[in-house]
C-alpha positions as a Markdown table, in Angstrom:
| # | Residue | x | y | z |
|---|---|---|---|---|
| 1 | Met | 114.7 | 91.8 | -143.7 |
| 2 | Arg | 112.1 | 90.2 | -141.4 |
| 3 | Tyr | 112.4 | 86.6 | -140.1 |
| 4 | Val | 110.9 | 84.2 | -137.6 |
| 5 | Ile | 112.4 | 81.0 | -136.3 |
| 6 | Val | 110.1 | 78.0 | -135.9 |
| 7 | Cys | 109.8 | 74.2 | -135.9 |
| 8 | Leu | 107.7 | 73.2 | -138.9 |
| 9 | Ile | 105.0 | 70.6 | -138.1 |
| 10 | Arg | 104.9 | 67.7 | -140.6 |
| 11 | Gly | 103.1 | 64.5 | -141.3 |
| 12 | Glu | 99.5 | 63.7 | -140.1 |
| 13 | Ala | 99.5 | 66.6 | -137.7 |
| 14 | Leu | 100.2 | 69.0 | -140.6 |
| 15 | Lys | 97.4 | 67.5 | -142.7 |
| 16 | Phe | 95.0 | 67.8 | -139.7 |
| 17 | His | 96.1 | 71.4 | -139.1 |
| 18 | Glu | 95.6 | 72.4 | -142.7 |
| 19 | Lys | 92.2 | 70.8 | -143.0 |
| 20 | Leu | 91.1 | 72.3 | -139.7 |
| 21 | Val | 92.3 | 75.8 | -140.6 |
| 22 | Glu | 90.4 | 75.6 | -143.9 |
| 23 | Glu | 87.2 | 74.4 | -142.3 |
| 24 | Val | 87.3 | 77.0 | -139.5 |
| 25 | Cys | 88.0 | 79.9 | -141.9 |
| 26 | Glu | 85.3 | 78.8 | -144.4 |
| 27 | Lys | 82.6 | 78.1 | -141.8 |
| 28 | Phe | 83.2 | 81.2 | -139.6 |
| 29 | Gln | 84.5 | 83.6 | -142.3 |
| 30 | Val | 87.8 | 84.3 | -140.5 |
| 31 | Arg | 91.2 | 84.7 | -142.1 |
| 32 | Pro | 94.0 | 82.2 | -141.8 |
| 33 | Gln | 97.4 | 83.2 | -140.5 |
| 34 | Lys | 100.2 | 83.8 | -142.9 |
| 35 | Leu | 102.4 | 81.0 | -141.5 |
| 36 | Pro | 102.5 | 77.3 | -142.2 |
| 37 | Ala | 101.8 | 74.8 | -139.3 |
| 38 | His | 104.6 | 75.4 | -136.7 |
| 39 | Phe | 105.5 | 76.3 | -133.2 |
| 40 | Thr | 107.5 | 79.4 | -132.7 |
| 41 | Ile | 111.0 | 79.3 | -131.3 |
| 42 | Lys | 112.0 | 83.0 | -131.8 |
| 43 | Ala | 109.3 | 85.6 | -132.5 |
| 44 | Pro | 109.5 | 87.7 | -135.7 |
| 45 | Phe | 112.5 | 90.1 | -135.8 |
| 46 | Lys | 114.3 | 92.3 | -138.3 |
| 47 | Ile | 117.9 | 92.0 | -139.1 |
| 48 | Glu | 119.9 | 93.1 | -142.2 |
| 49 | Asp | 122.3 | 90.2 | -142.4 |
| 50 | Ala | 121.0 | 86.8 | -141.2 |
| 51 | Asn | 124.3 | 84.9 | -141.9 |
| 52 | Glu | 125.3 | 84.7 | -138.3 |
| 53 | Ile | 121.9 | 83.2 | -137.4 |
| 54 | Ile | 122.0 | 80.8 | -140.3 |
| 55 | Asn | 125.5 | 79.6 | -139.4 |
| 56 | Leu | 124.7 | 79.3 | -135.7 |
| 57 | Thr | 121.5 | 77.4 | -136.5 |
| 58 | Lys | 123.2 | 75.0 | -138.9 |
| 59 | Ser | 126.0 | 74.2 | -136.5 |
| 60 | Phe | 123.6 | 73.9 | -133.5 |
| 61 | Cys | 121.2 | 71.5 | -135.4 |
| 62 | Ser | 124.0 | 69.3 | -136.6 |
| 63 | Lys | 124.8 | 68.4 | -132.9 |
| 64 | Gln | 121.3 | 67.9 | -131.6 |
| 65 | Asn | 119.1 | 64.8 | -131.7 |
| 66 | Ser | 115.4 | 65.0 | -132.5 |
| 67 | Ala | 113.2 | 65.0 | -129.4 |
| 68 | Pro | 109.7 | 63.6 | -128.9 |
| 69 | Met | 106.7 | 65.9 | -128.6 |
| 70 | Ser | 103.0 | 65.5 | -129.0 |
| 71 | Ile | 100.0 | 67.6 | -130.1 |
| 72 | Lys | 97.0 | 66.9 | -128.0 |
| 73 | Gly | 93.8 | 69.0 | -127.7 |
| 74 | Phe | 93.2 | 72.8 | -128.0 |
| 75 | Gly | 93.9 | 75.9 | -126.1 |
| 76 | Tyr | 93.6 | 79.7 | -126.5 |
| 77 | Phe | 95.1 | 83.1 | -125.6 |
| 78 | Arg | 92.8 | 86.0 | -124.7 |
| 79 | Lys | 89.8 | 84.6 | -126.5 |
| 80 | Asn | 91.3 | 85.8 | -129.8 |
| 81 | Val | 93.9 | 83.1 | -130.6 |
| 82 | Leu | 93.0 | 79.4 | -130.9 |
| 83 | Tyr | 95.7 | 76.8 | -131.1 |
| 84 | Met | 96.6 | 73.1 | -130.9 |
| 85 | Lys | 98.5 | 72.3 | -127.7 |
| 86 | Val | 102.1 | 71.2 | -128.3 |
| 87 | Asn | 103.4 | 69.1 | -125.4 |
| 88 | Met | 107.2 | 69.3 | -125.5 |
| 89 | Ser | 109.3 | 66.7 | -123.9 |
| 90 | Asp | 112.0 | 67.7 | -121.4 |
| 91 | Glu | 114.6 | 66.9 | -124.1 |
| 92 | Gly | 112.9 | 69.2 | -126.6 |
| 93 | Lys | 112.6 | 72.0 | -124.0 |
| 94 | His | 116.3 | 71.7 | -123.3 |
| 95 | Ile | 117.1 | 72.0 | -127.0 |
| 96 | Val | 115.0 | 75.2 | -127.3 |
| 97 | Asp | 116.4 | 76.7 | -124.1 |
| 98 | Thr | 120.0 | 76.0 | -125.3 |
| 99 | Tyr | 119.3 | 77.3 | -128.7 |
| 100 | Met | 117.8 | 80.5 | -127.3 |
| 101 | Lys | 120.9 | 81.0 | -125.1 |
| 102 | Glu | 123.0 | 80.8 | -128.3 |
| 103 | Leu | 120.8 | 83.3 | -130.1 |
| 104 | Leu | 121.2 | 85.8 | -127.2 |
| 105 | Lys | 124.9 | 86.1 | -128.1 |
| 106 | Ile | 124.0 | 87.6 | -131.5 |
| 107 | Pro | 124.3 | 91.4 | -131.3 |
| 108 | Asn | 121.4 | 93.5 | -132.5 |
| 109 | Leu | 118.9 | 90.7 | -132.4 |
| 110 | Glu | 115.5 | 92.0 | -131.3 |
| 111 | Trp | 113.8 | 90.4 | -128.3 |
| 112 | Lys | 110.2 | 90.9 | -127.2 |
| 113 | Ala | 109.4 | 91.0 | -123.5 |
| 114 | Asn | 107.3 | 87.8 | -123.7 |
| 115 | Glu | 110.2 | 85.8 | -125.1 |
| 116 | Lys | 111.8 | 85.9 | -121.7 |
| 117 | Lys | 108.8 | 84.2 | -120.0 |
| 118 | Glu | 107.9 | 80.5 | -119.8 |
| 119 | Lys | 107.3 | 79.3 | -123.3 |
| 120 | Val | 103.7 | 78.1 | -124.2 |
| 121 | Tyr | 104.3 | 75.7 | -127.0 |
| 122 | His | 101.4 | 75.9 | -129.4 |
| 123 | Cys | 100.4 | 75.6 | -133.1 |
| 124 | Thr | 98.0 | 78.4 | -134.0 |
| 125 | Ile | 94.8 | 77.6 | -135.9 |
| 126 | Val | 93.4 | 81.1 | -136.1 |
| 127 | Ser | 94.2 | 84.4 | -134.5 |
| 128 | Lys | 92.8 | 88.0 | -134.4 |
| 129 | Leu | 89.4 | 86.6 | -133.6 |
| 130 | Glu | 86.4 | 88.7 | -132.4 |
| 131 | Glu | 85.4 | 87.6 | -128.9 |
| 132 | Ala | 81.8 | 87.2 | -130.2 |
| 133 | Thr | 82.8 | 84.4 | -132.5 |
| 134 | Phe | 85.5 | 82.9 | -130.4 |
| 135 | Asp | 83.2 | 80.8 | -128.2 |
| 136 | Gln | 81.4 | 79.3 | -131.3 |
| 137 | Ile | 84.7 | 78.4 | -133.0 |
| 138 | Tyr | 86.3 | 77.0 | -129.8 |
| 139 | Thr | 83.2 | 74.8 | -129.1 |
| 140 | Asp | 83.2 | 73.6 | -132.7 |
| 141 | Val | 86.9 | 72.8 | -132.9 |
| 142 | Asn | 86.8 | 70.9 | -129.6 |
| 143 | Lys | 84.5 | 68.3 | -131.3 |
| 144 | Gln | 87.6 | 67.2 | -133.2 |
| 145 | Leu | 90.0 | 64.6 | -132.0 |
| 146 | Cys | 93.5 | 66.1 | -131.9 |
| 147 | Asn | 96.1 | 63.6 | -130.8 |
| 148 | Phe | 99.5 | 63.2 | -132.5 |
| 149 | Asp | 102.9 | 61.9 | -131.5 |
| 150 | Leu | 105.7 | 63.4 | -133.5 |
| 151 | Leu | 109.3 | 64.7 | -133.3 |
| 152 | Phe | 110.8 | 68.1 | -132.8 |
| 153 | Asp | 113.1 | 67.5 | -135.7 |
| 154 | Asn | 113.8 | 70.8 | -137.3 |
| 155 | Ile | 114.6 | 74.4 | -136.7 |
| 156 | Ser | 113.5 | 76.5 | -139.6 |
| 157 | Ile | 114.0 | 80.2 | -140.5 |
| 158 | Leu | 111.1 | 81.8 | -142.3 |
| 159 | Lys | 111.4 | 85.0 | -144.2 |
| 160 | Trp | 108.7 | 87.6 | -144.9 |
| 161 | Glu | 108.3 | 87.9 | -148.7 |
| 162 | Lys | 105.5 | 89.3 | -150.8 |
| 163 | Tyr | 103.1 | 89.6 | -147.8 |
| 164 | Arg | 103.6 | 86.1 | -146.5 |
| 165 | Trp | 106.1 | 83.9 | -144.6 |
| 166 | Val | 108.2 | 81.5 | -146.7 |
| 167 | Thr | 110.7 | 78.9 | -145.6 |
| 168 | Phe | 114.1 | 80.4 | -146.1 |
| 169 | Lys | 116.3 | 77.8 | -144.4 |
| 170 | Glu | 115.4 | 74.5 | -142.8 |
| 171 | Phe | 117.8 | 72.6 | -140.6 |
| 172 | Lys | 117.2 | 69.1 | -139.5 |
| 173 | Leu | 118.1 | 67.8 | -136.0 |
| 174 | Lys | 119.8 | 64.4 | -136.0 |
């Protein structure tokens, strides 16, 4: 089975993200991603039995307090991925770093090279953009006011089913 571990975005930031994705996709005829609003903690991976990850995540989250974060403004990767900037607090970064160290103990868990680098917290709006349309989309999106204060309050495991990602398990931080 294929999974990804994320923090799901909720509240007004989620509503803003959903509306913005819909507007961008309609106006510029681009496809939305197959994930709900989130920032990625652990990139997609395949594993036959996720029980060890589920148990670890459940136990870990039960001992962690929520941490502040904000979403302010927009950014991009390689002129083909446009995102909302997630500004993680030091407490939130510590939670993610500690969780990742725990995940590293799980045998046979796949790791991509970029997961070892400094994390760029972000919430993707659209990806797989053509460079020709990127500048138009980026200029248009930057006319929007994107400014939300929220909590890093969950670690969620999504599962690939029927050609889309669905929430498999969601664990709340205290």
